[in-house]
N, C-alpha and C positions, 0 to 999 in steps of 0.2 A: 781620822784617816790614817792614823799610825797605830801599830800594834802596841798595846800597853803591856808592860812587863813581858817582853818577848821570850824571856827564859822560862816563863810560867804558862802564858796563854799560847795556844788553845789547849795545851795538855790538861790543865786544870781550869776550872771556870771562875775561881776566885783567888785573890791574894790578900792575906790579912796583914795589915800594917800595925803590929802590936803597939809600937811606941805611940802612934797617933790614935790608936783605938778605932780605926776604920777598916772596912773591907772594900776592896775594889773587885768588881765582878764584870764578866762579859755577858751581855744580853744576847747579842748576835752581831756578827760582822764587825763593824766599827763602832757599835753602840755599847757603852760601858755604864756602870753605875758605881756610886760611892755610897756606903751606908755606915752608920755608927755601929760599933760593937759594944759589948758589955764593958762598962768603965769609961765610955766616951763622955767627956765633959761638954755639956751644951754651951753654945756661944751666946753671950749676952747680946741683946739687940744693939745693932750698930757696930759690932766688933767683927774682926776678920781672923782667919787662920789660914796659913799657907801650908800646902802639901807638895812635896816633890814626887812626881809620878814619872817613872821611867818608861820611855817609849822607844820603839825601833826607829832607826834612821834619824832624820832631823827636820826641823822646820826653819827654813831660811828666808821666808817672806810672809807678809801679812796674810796672803790668801791661803796659807797652809792651815789657818785656824777657821773652825766652823762657827757660824752664828747660832743663835737661838738655843742656848743651853736651857735646861729646865729642871725644876725641882718637883718631886712628887713624894708621896708617902703611902705606906700601907694603912695609915690611919685615915678612915673615910671622912673625918672632919677636916682634914687638911686638903685644901684645893690645890691641884697642880698649877704651877706658875712658871712662866719663862723668866729666867734671870734677866732683870731689866738691863743691866750693863751689856748684855750680849744680844739684845733684841734688834739688831740692825744688820743688813747685808753690807753696810759701810765699814764694818769691823772697827768702829771707834774704840772699842775696848782693847784692841791690840796696839801696844805702843810701837812707835817707829823703831826700826832696826838701825840704831845710830852708833853702834859699837861693833868693830870688826869681829869680835868674838861671837856676835849673834848670828853671823851668816857664814863664817868659816866652818866647814864640816869636818875638817881634819887639819893637822899641822901644815901639810903641803898644799892645801887647797888654794888655787889661784883665782877662783871666782870672786868677783866684786860686782855688786849690783850696778846696773847702768844708771847714769844720771839722765834726766830728761833730754839734755843736749846730746849725750852719747846715743840715746835711742833715735833722736831725729837724724843724726849723722848716719846711722845704720839703715835708715829707711830710704828707699828710692822708688821712683815711679817709672813704669815703662811707657811706651808711646800710647797705650790705651788707658793711661791713668790708673793702672793697677799697681798696688804696692808690691814691691820686690824687697825682700829682706836680705841684707848683706849678712852672711853668716861668717863669724870669725871664730876659728878653732884655735884654742890655746895649745 
């Protein structure tokens, strides 16, 4: 949902990360791919590799992450598969945002996520039992 490498896309359709030996490319809209380049070292089974991908704006809550990531290949012998850890709308693969640095968008940001109690205090019902939301502007 966020523009990857905003200084590159959509002017160019790919960004090569030479140190990591991968190429990030735009398929269409918010759909991107990552593919190995010449010199890419395969991952042994059970291992992991982290990549830092630059995106525009910020993600400040769990619902900013999309489920059902998938892997495919140009090799017809490789069957496309959903990445198992992302195969749920429950977003279990996204850790809780438990550090203020994870939801502050800039140094002067005054936003803090509401606790369940704060949410309940901001909800009210009118005489027709319709929820009315109390809006607080900082």
